[in-house]
Kinemage of the C-alpha trace (Angstrom):
@kinemage 1
@onewidth
@group {chain A} dominant
@subgroup {mainchain}
@vectorlist {calphas} color= white
{ca ile a 1} P 96.262 109.826 83.644
{ca his a 2} L 95.671 113.048 83.324
{ca thr a 3} L 94.287 114.208 79.774
{ca his a 4} L 93.945 117.804 78.830
{ca val a 5} L 93.203 120.068 75.934
{ca thr a 6} L 97.135 121.459 74.605
{ca leu a 7} L 97.864 124.862 73.946
{ca glu a 8} L 97.603 125.227 70.492
{ca glu a 9} L 94.413 123.644 70.910
{ca arg a 10} L 92.780 126.218 73.477
{ca tyr a 11} L 93.682 128.395 70.961
{ca asn a 12} L 93.734 127.232 67.478
{ca ser a 13} L 97.376 127.824 66.872
{ca gln a 14} L 99.662 125.443 65.297
{ca gly a 15} L 103.151 124.760 66.320
{ca met a 16} L 103.800 128.762 67.638
{ca leu a 17} L 102.969 128.282 70.662
{ca lys a 18} L 105.197 124.673 72.515
{ca ser a 19} L 107.465 127.077 74.422
{ca val a 20} L 105.416 129.552 75.535
{ca gly a 21} L 104.001 127.666 78.454
{ca gly a 22} L 100.665 127.825 79.843
{ca asn a 23} L 100.425 123.959 81.960
{ca met a 24} L 100.219 123.559 85.376
{ca ala a 25} L 100.563 120.492 87.514
{ca pro a 26} L 97.269 118.872 88.070
{ca leu a 27} L 95.942 119.034 91.593
{ca gly a 28} L 92.941 116.896 91.374
{ca val a 29} L 95.118 113.841 90.966
{ca ser a 30} L 97.574 115.084 91.975
{ca tyr a 31} L 95.086 114.717 95.761
{ca ile a 32} L 94.167 111.924 94.761
{ca ala a 33} L 97.620 110.228 94.129
{ca ser a 34} L 98.826 111.520 97.623
{ca tyr a 35} L 96.314 110.301 99.621
{ca leu a 36} L 96.153 106.754 98.063
{ca ile a 37} L 100.015 107.033 98.619
{ca gln a 38} L 99.622 107.945 102.631
{ca asn a 39} L 97.715 105.004 102.712
{ca gly a 40} L 99.533 102.281 101.489
{ca phe a 41} L 99.320 102.284 97.685
{ca ser a 42} L 102.020 102.877 94.564
{ca val a 43} L 100.803 105.783 92.053
{ca lys a 44} L 102.172 106.864 89.098
{ca ile a 45} L 100.801 110.012 87.269
{ca ile a 46} L 100.841 110.851 83.276
{ca asp a 47} L 100.461 113.830 82.269
{ca thr a 48} L 99.416 114.254 78.829
{ca ala a 49} L 99.807 117.619 78.781
{ca val a 50} L 103.461 118.158 79.622
{ca ser a 51} L 104.413 114.572 78.494
{ca gly a 52} L 102.565 114.587 75.011
{ca phe a 53} L 99.462 112.393 74.056
{ca asp a 54} L 101.581 109.522 72.559
{ca ile a 55} L 99.571 106.273 72.924
{ca asn a 56} L 102.654 104.061 72.055
{ca ala a 57} L 105.064 105.800 74.500
{ca met a 58} L 101.957 104.991 77.627
{ca ala a 59} L 101.413 101.745 76.212
{ca ala a 60} L 105.427 100.808 77.080
{ca gln a 61} L 104.562 102.771 80.381
{ca ile a 62} L 101.801 101.088 81.345
{ca ala a 63} L 103.434 97.664 79.875
{ca ser a 64} L 106.664 98.427 82.405
{ca leu a 65} L 104.407 99.069 85.724
{ca gln a 66} L 102.004 96.633 85.252
{ca pro a 67} L 99.288 98.428 86.861
{ca lys a 68} L 96.074 97.085 88.194
{ca leu a 69} L 94.373 100.061 87.694
{ca ile a 70} L 94.095 102.704 85.318
{ca gly a 71} L 92.202 106.046 86.315
{ca ile a 72} L 91.631 108.306 83.329
{ca ser a 73} L 91.230 112.112 84.382
{ca ala a 74} L 89.102 114.050 82.149
{ca ile a 75} L 86.903 117.287 81.231
{ca thr a 76} L 84.855 118.318 78.686
{ca pro a 77} L 87.314 119.283 75.893
{ca ser a 78} L 89.725 116.547 76.669
{ca phe a 79} L 86.980 113.602 76.602
{ca his a 80} L 87.334 112.313 73.399
{ca arg a 81} L 91.304 111.957 73.971
{ca ala a 82} L 90.365 109.745 77.257
{ca tyr a 83} L 88.179 108.009 75.355
{ca lys a 84} L 90.266 107.314 72.542
{ca leu a 85} L 93.444 106.511 74.816
{ca ala a 86} L 90.998 104.393 76.802
{ca glu a 87} L 90.385 102.117 73.758
{ca ala a 88} L 94.021 101.222 73.244
{ca ile a 89} L 94.792 100.102 76.925
{ca lys a 90} L 91.550 97.974 77.117
{ca glu a 91} L 92.742 96.438 73.362
{ca ala a 92} L 96.403 96.411 74.845
{ca phe a 93} L 95.536 95.327 78.526
{ca pro a 94} L 92.109 93.935 78.979
{ca asp a 95} L 92.406 93.053 82.586
{ca ile a 96} L 93.235 96.676 83.924
{ca leu a 97} L 90.442 97.865 85.923
{ca leu a 98} L 89.879 101.066 83.693
{ca val a 99} L 88.350 104.132 85.360
{ca ile a 100} L 87.073 107.499 84.290
{ca gly a 101} L 87.027 110.579 86.901
{ca gly a 102} L 86.800 114.293 86.664
{ca his a 103} L 85.012 116.592 85.963
{ca his a 104} L 83.251 115.773 82.936
{ca ala a 105} L 83.083 112.107 84.474
{ca thr a 106} L 81.205 113.686 87.217
{ca ile a 107} L 78.692 115.589 84.981
{ca ala a 108} L 78.031 113.258 82.329
{ca arg a 109} L 77.712 110.456 85.193
{ca asp a 110} L 73.990 109.437 84.302
{ca ser a 111} L 74.754 108.142 80.736
{ca leu a 112} L 78.497 107.771 80.479
{ca leu a 113} L 79.376 103.952 81.005
{ca leu a 114} L 76.816 102.830 79.049
{ca asp a 115} L 77.804 105.680 75.562
{ca tyr a 116} L 80.937 104.706 76.408
{ca pro a 117} L 81.108 100.580 77.455
{ca val a 118} L 85.370 100.642 77.650
{ca phe a 119} L 85.334 102.689 80.841
{ca asp a 120} L 84.063 99.660 83.708
{ca leu a 121} L 83.403 101.979 85.809
{ca leu a 122} L 83.298 105.726 87.130
{ca val a 123} L 83.854 108.203 90.049
{ca tyr a 124} L 82.017 111.015 90.323
{ca gly a 125} L 82.247 113.885 92.750
{ca glu a 126} L 85.619 114.034 94.586
{ca gly a 127} L 87.841 112.071 94.426
{ca glu a 128} L 89.953 110.874 97.048
{ca arg a 129} L 88.224 108.541 99.141
{ca thr a 130} L 86.481 106.587 96.978
{ca thr a 131} L 89.706 106.193 94.927
{ca leu a 132} L 90.520 104.549 98.354
{ca glu a 133} L 87.540 102.546 98.964
{ca leu a 134} L 87.711 101.665 95.582
{ca met a 135} L 91.530 100.143 95.791
{ca ile a 136} L 90.820 98.554 99.347
{ca glu a 137} L 87.476 96.809 98.029
{ca phe a 138} L 89.399 95.683 94.682
{ca arg a 139} L 92.785 93.989 96.965
{ca lys a 140} L 90.144 91.624 97.934
{ca tyr a 141} L 89.486 90.202 95.060
{ca asn a 142} L 93.941 90.337 94.403
{ca tyr a 143} L 93.040 92.568 91.612
{ca asp a 144} L 91.083 90.329 89.464
{ca ala a 145} L 88.803 93.076 87.563
{ca arg a 146} L 86.544 90.544 86.285
{ca ser a 147} L 85.226 89.404 89.127
{ca phe a 148} L 85.153 92.528 91.505
{ca leu a 149} L 82.993 93.618 88.443
{ca glu a 150} L 80.441 91.032 88.487
{ca asp a 151} L 79.953 91.602 92.363
{ca ser a 152} L 77.761 94.197 92.243
{ca gln a 153} L 76.733 93.469 95.905
{ca arg a 154} L 80.202 94.857 96.832
{ca leu a 155} L 80.257 97.626 94.382
{ca ser a 156} L 76.746 99.092 95.600
{ca ser a 157} L 78.315 99.566 98.867
{ca ile a 158} L 80.795 101.822 96.972
{ca lys a 159} L 79.712 105.573 97.674
{ca gly a 160} L 80.398 108.056 94.663
{ca ile a 161} L 80.578 105.629 91.861
{ca val a 162} L 78.901 104.385 89.005
{ca phe a 163} L 78.530 100.867 87.503
{ca arg a 164} L 77.470 98.374 84.856
{ca ser a 165} L 74.747 95.564 86.216
{ca ser a 166} L 72.514 93.195 84.033
{ca gly a 167} L 73.035 95.835 81.258
{ca arg a 168} L 71.962 98.550 83.109
{ca leu a 169} L 73.608 101.644 85.086
{ca lys a 170} L 73.924 101.792 88.911
{ca lys a 171} L 74.561 105.133 90.977
{ca thr a 172} L 75.605 104.487 94.545
{ca leu a 173} L 74.478 106.801 96.826
{ca pro a 174} L 76.868 110.320 96.662
{ca arg a 175} L 79.662 110.654 99.481
{ca glu a 176} L 80.129 113.671 101.441
{ca pro a 177} L 82.625 116.171 100.432
{ca ile a 178} L 84.862 116.611 102.270
{ca ala a 179} L 84.928 119.049 105.045
{ca asp a 180} L 88.371 119.400 106.492
{ca leu a 181} L 90.340 120.025 103.398
{ca asp a 182} L 93.462 120.419 105.748
{ca ser a 183} L 93.076 116.780 106.602
{ca leu a 184} L 94.214 115.369 103.030
{ca pro a 185} L 98.208 115.264 102.644
{ca asp a 186} L 99.739 117.438 100.391
{ca pro a 187} L 99.126 116.947 96.715
{ca ala a 188} L 102.296 114.632 94.846
{ca trp a 189} L 104.141 117.361 94.004
{ca glu a 190} L 107.047 114.419 94.441
{ca ile a 191} L 106.262 112.188 91.558
{ca leu a 192} L 105.497 114.913 89.045
{ca asp a 193} L 108.723 116.498 87.262
{ca met a 194} L 107.661 120.178 88.740
{ca his a 195} L 110.006 121.960 86.384
{ca lys a 196} L 107.925 120.941 83.413
{ca tyr a 197} L 105.125 123.281 84.582
{ca arg a 198} L 104.915 127.146 83.215
{ca pro a 199} L 102.363 129.138 83.187
{ca leu a 200} L 100.963 131.914 80.509
{ca pro a 201} L 103.768 134.764 79.930
{ca asn a 202} L 101.459 137.404 81.581
{ca ser a 203} L 100.862 134.858 85.164
{ca tyr a 204} L 103.861 135.355 86.906
{ca leu a 205} L 107.001 137.416 87.988
{ca arg a 206} L 109.152 134.526 89.656
{ca arg a 207} L 109.730 130.755 88.111
{ca pro a 208} L 109.224 128.732 89.753
{ca val a 209} L 105.454 129.195 90.326
{ca val a 210} L 103.552 126.806 92.195
{ca asn a 211} L 99.641 126.597 91.822
{ca ile a 212} L 97.136 126.321 94.818
{ca ile a 213} L 93.467 125.703 95.358
{ca thr a 214} L 92.691 127.085 98.754
{ca thr a 215} L 88.670 126.478 98.175
{ca arg a 216} L 86.255 123.803 97.246
{ca gly a 217} L 82.849 125.109 96.587
{ca cys a 218} L 81.798 128.453 95.571
{ca pro a 219} L 78.415 130.368 96.389
{ca phe a 220} L 77.810 131.659 93.670
{ca asn a 221} L 75.884 130.921 90.289
{ca cys a 222} L 77.074 132.026 86.959
{ca ala a 223} L 74.990 130.684 84.579
{ca phe a 224} L 78.149 129.337 82.227
{ca cys a 225} L 80.103 127.531 85.454
{ca ser a 226} L 79.755 124.176 86.077
{ca asn a 227} L 82.211 124.171 89.211
{ca asn a 228} L 78.768 123.898 91.288
{ca ala a 229} L 78.068 120.819 89.268
{ca val a 230} L 81.206 118.789 90.810
{ca phe a 231} L 82.004 120.429 94.172
{ca gly a 232} L 78.602 122.214 95.462
{ca arg a 233} L 77.826 125.465 96.468
{ca asn a 234} L 79.073 125.262 100.258
{ca ile a 235} L 83.031 126.532 100.562
{ca arg a 236} L 85.443 124.857 102.205
{ca arg a 237} L 88.755 126.140 102.857
{ca leu a 238} L 92.269 125.223 103.813
{ca ser a 239} L 93.322 126.875 106.586
{ca pro a 240} L 95.843 130.061 105.926
{ca ala a 241} L 98.339 128.071 107.992
{ca lys a 242} L 97.886 125.486 105.689
{ca val a 243} L 98.190 127.203 102.487
{ca ile a 244} L 101.248 128.595 104.066
{ca cys a 245} L 102.766 125.117 104.726
{ca leu a 246} L 101.496 123.969 101.132
{ca phe a 247} L 103.887 126.432 99.646
{ca arg a 248} L 107.117 125.953 102.329
{ca his a 249} L 106.434 122.404 100.529
{ca ala a 250} L 107.015 123.208 97.719
{ca gln a 251} L 109.743 125.766 98.357
{ca arg a 252} L 111.819 122.839 99.512
{ca leu a 253} L 110.856 120.514 96.733
{ca phe a 254} L 111.195 122.725 93.914
{ca gly a 255} L 112.296 125.950 94.766
{ca ala a 256} L 108.634 127.813 94.084
{ca lys a 257} L 109.226 131.101 94.752
{ca glu a 258} L 105.697 132.426 93.472
{ca val a 259} L 102.026 131.122 94.203
{ca tyr a 260} L 99.331 131.216 91.893
{ca phe a 261} L 96.151 131.025 93.393
{ca cys a 262} L 93.563 128.974 91.031
{ca asp a 263} L 90.117 129.447 93.334
{ca asp a 264} L 87.433 130.795 91.767
{ca ala a 265} L 86.742 133.414 93.904
{ca met a 266} L 89.797 134.031 96.099
{ca thr a 267} L 88.368 136.472 98.611
{ca thr a 268} L 84.931 135.746 98.890
{ca asp a 269} L 86.211 135.141 102.579
{ca lys a 270} L 87.454 138.876 103.525
{ca lys a 271} L 88.692 137.695 107.460
{ca trp a 272} L 90.765 134.415 105.932
{ca val a 273} L 92.224 136.956 103.006
{ca glu a 274} L 93.199 139.261 106.269
{ca glu a 275} L 94.477 136.517 108.107
{ca leu a 276} L 96.686 134.486 105.079
{ca cys a 277} L 97.897 138.091 104.197
{ca asn a 278} L 98.771 138.669 108.044
{ca ile a 279} L 101.103 135.288 108.058
{ca ile a 280} L 103.065 136.234 105.345
{ca ile a 281} L 103.556 139.883 106.332
{ca gly a 282} L 104.595 138.758 110.103
{ca glu a 283} L 106.682 135.865 109.380
{ca lys a 284} L 108.107 137.442 106.134
{ca ile a 285} L 107.671 134.726 103.761
{ca asp a 286} L 109.253 135.881 100.351
{ca met a 287} L 106.528 134.915 97.827
{ca thr a 288} L 105.290 137.227 95.516
{ca trp a 289} L 101.488 135.448 94.312
{ca ser a 290} L 98.501 135.857 92.249
{ca cys a 291} L 94.247 135.362 92.732
{ca ile a 292} L 91.480 134.855 90.879
{ca thr a 293} L 88.404 136.950 91.951
{ca arg a 294} L 85.327 139.360 91.912
{ca val a 295} L 84.770 142.527 91.643
{ca asp a 296} L 82.323 142.730 94.400
{ca thr a 297} L 84.274 140.793 96.759
{ca val a 298} L 87.302 144.086 97.516
{ca ser a 299} L 87.273 146.685 98.938
{ca ala a 300} L 90.301 149.138 99.397
{ca gly a 301} L 91.773 147.904 102.717
{ca leu a 302} L 91.937 144.600 101.557
{ca leu a 303} L 93.633 145.129 98.259
{ca lys a 304} L 96.452 147.255 99.993
{ca leu a 305} L 97.046 144.667 102.441
{ca met a 306} L 97.849 142.053 99.672
{ca lys a 307} L 99.844 143.851 97.924
{ca asn a 308} L 101.876 144.282 100.922
{ca ala a 309} L 101.698 140.379 101.399
{ca gly a 310} L 103.132 139.876 97.824
{ca cys a 311} L 99.835 139.917 95.373
{ca trp a 312} L 101.059 141.403 92.230
{ca asn a 313} L 98.147 140.324 90.182
{ca ile a 314} L 94.178 139.801 90.158
{ca phe a 315} L 92.122 138.075 87.563
{ca tyr a 316} L 88.909 139.476 87.287
{ca gly a 317} L 85.970 138.147 85.459
{ca leu a 318} L 84.322 141.006 84.104
{ca glu a 319} L 82.809 139.011 80.982
{ca ser a 320} L 80.622 142.066 79.309
{ca ala a 321} L 79.618 145.713 79.273
{ca asp a 322} L 76.394 145.502 79.179
{ca gln a 323} L 73.846 145.274 82.159
{ca glu a 324} L 71.178 142.929 80.588
{ca leu a 325} L 74.120 140.123 79.289
{ca leu a 326} L 76.029 140.424 82.800
{ca asp a 327} L 72.271 139.921 84.561
{ca asn a 328} L 71.748 137.097 81.965
{ca ile a 329} L 74.702 135.010 82.689
{ca asn a 330} L 73.702 135.261 86.671
{ca lys a 331} L 76.585 137.265 87.100
{ca gly a 332} L 75.376 139.192 89.678
{ca ile a 333} L 77.960 142.368 89.574
{ca thr a 334} L 77.426 145.977 87.711
{ca leu a 335} L 79.449 147.783 85.902
{ca ser a 336} L 79.841 150.299 88.861
{ca gln a 337} L 81.356 147.604 90.662
{ca ile a 338} L 83.764 146.585 87.696
{ca lys a 339} L 84.733 150.162 87.288
{ca glu a 340} L 85.158 150.817 90.851
{ca ala a 341} L 87.234 147.579 91.562
{ca ile a 342} L 89.405 147.828 88.922
{ca arg a 343} L 90.283 151.576 90.021
{ca leu a 344} L 90.854 150.703 93.572
{ca thr a 345} L 93.086 147.504 92.538
{ca lys a 346} L 95.531 149.931 90.346
{ca glu a 347} L 95.903 152.406 93.207
{ca ala a 348} L 96.525 149.158 95.428
{ca gly a 349} L 99.395 149.201 92.911
{ca ile a 350} L 98.197 145.313 91.972
{ca glu a 351} L 98.405 144.450 88.167
{ca val a 352} L 94.811 144.212 87.268
{ca arg a 353} L 93.343 141.091 84.355
{ca gly a 354} L 90.490 141.559 82.735
{ca ser a 355} L 88.362 137.793 81.224
{ca phe a 356} L 85.682 139.142 78.446
{ca met a 357} L 83.334 136.909 77.030
{ca leu a 358} L 81.985 137.519 73.997
{ca ala a 359} L 79.147 135.634 71.824
{ca leu a 360} L 77.036 135.771 75.312
{ca pro a 361} L 73.365 134.840 75.041
{ca gly a 362} L 71.095 138.107 74.098
{ca glu a 363} L 74.600 139.638 72.585
{ca thr a 364} L 74.745 141.122 68.734
{ca pro a 365} L 77.862 142.526 67.426
{ca glu a 366} L 77.356 145.562 68.361
{ca leu a 367} L 76.575 144.761 72.270
{ca ala a 368} L 80.699 142.683 71.458
{ca leu a 369} L 82.174 145.830 70.734
{ca lys a 370} L 80.621 147.825 73.411
{ca thr a 371} L 82.770 144.784 75.515
{ca ile a 372} L 85.499 145.939 73.369
{ca asp a 373} L 85.220 149.637 74.172
{ca phe a 374} L 84.767 149.118 77.667
{ca ala a 375} L 87.761 146.599 77.897
{ca ile a 376} L 90.112 149.280 76.596
{ca glu a 377} L 88.492 152.165 78.931
{ca leu a 378} L 89.666 150.384 82.143
{ca glu a 379} L 93.278 149.188 80.578
{ca pro a 380} L 93.889 146.354 82.265
{ca ala a 381} L 97.232 145.042 81.604
{ca tyr a 382} L 96.174 141.724 80.045
{ca ala a 383} L 92.277 141.441 78.702
{ca gln a 384} L 90.970 137.365 77.765
{ca phe a 385} L 88.601 137.727 74.966
{ca cys a 386} L 87.227 133.952 75.242
{ca ile a 387} L 84.133 132.659 73.752
{ca thr a 388} L 80.822 131.933 75.503
{ca thr a 389} L 81.031 128.157 75.541
{ca pro a 390} L 78.032 126.252 77.410
{ca tyr a 391} L 79.849 123.779 78.898
{ca pro a 392} L 77.514 120.650 80.243
{ca gly a 393} L 76.407 120.921 83.798
{ca thr a 394} L 75.240 124.370 83.661
{ca lys a 395} L 72.275 126.578 83.534
{ca leu a 396} L 74.247 127.876 79.883
{ca tyr a 397} L 73.838 124.826 78.646
{ca asp a 398} L 70.205 123.798 79.778
{ca glu a 399} L 68.844 126.981 78.145
{ca ala a 400} L 71.132 127.473 75.261
{ca asp a 401} L 68.511 126.802 72.679
{ca lys a 402} L 66.448 129.301 74.211
{ca tyr a 403} L 69.276 131.777 73.198
{ca gly a 404} L 70.924 130.656 69.885
{ca val a 405} L 72.112 127.379 68.764
{ca leu a 406} L 74.765 124.639 70.373
{ca ser a 407} L 76.737 122.082 68.948
{ca lys a 408} L 77.228 118.887 70.984
{ca asp a 409} L 81.175 118.354 70.097
{ca phe a 410} L 82.501 118.431 73.074
{ca ser a 411} L 86.333 118.727 71.441
{ca gln a 412} L 85.535 122.015 70.428
{ca tyr a 413} L 84.555 123.201 73.995
{ca ser a 414} L 87.584 124.809 74.660
{ca ile a 415} L 86.405 128.665 75.372
{ca trp a 416} L 88.079 129.548 72.022
{ca asn a 417} L 85.607 127.887 69.408
{ca pro a 418} L 82.157 129.183 68.542
{ca val a 419} L 80.382 126.388 69.627
{ca phe a 420} L 77.422 128.385 70.476
{ca ile a 421} L 75.779 130.644 68.181
{ca pro a 422} L 73.614 133.268 69.558
{ca tyr a 423} L 70.675 134.322 67.304
{ca gly a 424} L 71.928 137.781 67.399
{ca tyr a 425} L 75.329 136.899 65.208
{ca lys a 426} L 75.385 135.188 61.743
{ca asp a 427} L 77.958 132.140 61.888
{ca arg a 428} L 80.476 131.373 63.645
{ca asn a 429} L 82.997 133.019 61.330
{ca glu a 430} L 81.082 136.698 62.439
{ca ile a 431} L 82.074 135.438 66.108
{ca val a 432} L 85.708 134.395 65.091
{ca lys a 433} L 85.866 137.503 63.165
{ca met a 434} L 85.050 139.566 66.430
{ca glu a 435} L 87.696 137.871 68.859
{ca lys a 436} L 90.490 138.744 66.515
{ca lys a 437} L 89.223 141.835 66.196
{ca ala a 438} L 89.140 142.410 70.213
{ca met a 439} L 92.933 141.063 70.069
{ca arg a 440} L 94.194 143.302 67.059
{ca arg a 441} L 92.063 146.221 68.615
{ca phe a 442} L 93.500 145.763 72.454
{ca tyr a 443} L 96.846 144.869 72.329
{ca leu a 444} L 98.112 146.369 68.961
{ca arg a 445} L 96.921 150.099 70.752
{ca pro a 446} L 100.716 152.324 71.046
{ca lys a 447} L 99.299 152.942 74.105
{ca tyr a 448} L 99.189 149.454 75.256
{ca ile a 449} L 102.315 148.588 74.259
{ca leu a 450} L 104.597 151.334 75.415
{ca asn a 451} L 102.873 150.662 79.098
{ca arg a 452} L 103.910 147.364 78.575
{ca leu a 453} L 107.573 148.095 77.930
{ca leu a 454} L 107.729 150.872 80.566
{ca ala a 455} L 106.600 148.077 83.116
{ca ile a 456} L 109.410 146.545 82.015
{ca arg a 457} L 112.254 146.276 84.647
{ca ser a 458} L 114.503 142.817 84.029
{ca leu a 459} L 115.635 140.235 81.750
{ca glu a 460} L 112.522 138.012 82.541
{ca asp a 461} L 110.259 140.536 81.838
{ca ile a 462} L 111.610 140.776 78.523
{ca gly a 463} L 111.264 137.401 78.531
{ca arg a 464} L 107.801 137.103 79.539
{ca asn a 465} L 106.900 139.804 77.079
{ca leu a 466} L 108.454 138.163 73.933
{ca lys a 467} L 106.446 135.192 75.036
{ca gly a 468} L 103.014 136.701 75.492
{ca phe a 469} L 103.642 138.593 72.076
{ca gln a 470} L 104.892 135.308 70.414
{ca met a 471} L 101.034 133.901 71.724
{ca leu a 472} L 99.136 136.838 70.390
{ca leu a 473} L 100.983 136.199 66.488
{ca gly a 474} L 99.901 132.364 67.390
{ca phe a 475} L 96.342 133.337 67.833
{ca leu a 476} L 95.917 136.015 65.081
{ca arg a 477} L 97.496 133.787 62.837
């Protein structure tokens, strides 16, 4: 079961964003599912992001399927939902082995099972091999959860899990990261209704869109990012040929026309990107795509090649207009690098999206206004103004008290709620007002509106822009 925050929760909007989109296929559980299927197990994925969080409906599905093990995946802001669901499952189906995994479980593995005893086991780190081994060992007990959980010696042999024994937590050795990502089977898209997944309106040109992650690990060390706590800093990649195979599989399966690469920094390895682009161009693959990356990992030549290979949109993490604030979060970039990368991207004919963070450590309202002005000066096609959220497992979380006051209500950790109030702000309301001011000043400018109108080329563009406007109204209200 994949749990996630809804679009309304993310943007503090009630009921206005149901038709906008914003959900992509859950790759983590899809890879685990395909790995289990490849090894002979029967798997069902329930994705609450698109099916809705209806506990009664899920209970009916569980009663029909009669699973031996239920794994629940959660990120930090959705963990409260995962726990609520786990309680309902355990009450109705006490004999099912209930496992928690995912981003939050990995970060909180040292205490989670003691704080939330409803879960029987915890899987941390990359889940494919651990979950398979767990299922193989569980099968030896004829799927008897009680007997399996009582055998601490057997559980101790499984790498990458946490379990309880005599009232104490036992954490087994970490599992080695998967070095050859090409060896993994394709995500289990065939057991998902892929037509239910739609990105946000600013994030695609052609539907259907498939999201692909080509890397695990990130060599950078941003203080606000918790991904390194899960995947480490040693980067591993799918081969360019495997990426093309994934896209062609998605084409055959549900008619995919576009790829959204969700890697933290797509262009870290320029030679790899060049090889991918050359395959797309050389084989004349009809594929538009967009990606996320850093301003210090692009060049004029690379951007032109990416454009020729179908890249239409790049999302850069720009964060702030103040160098000291950038240094406070270990971003490792300069303002001049930001300006140069944006200029080169536009010259290459690629649309720019930019992410900015408000209420950073050391920030004041005056510095936030400086960031808003900087965003307007850069003139990206889309600007995201999110509120700094120090997630568990990050340096920012560990050092939050040095810079401000941090709430520990993880259900509010959506990057749109002020859970961290820097000492430079009076209160959370001042941060909320600043975020709304940023959205109004950036998006309600006559120049911005005119540029969006002039960029319309099709009926699809009209629909995307109308949904984008709907999203803006939902946020501001």
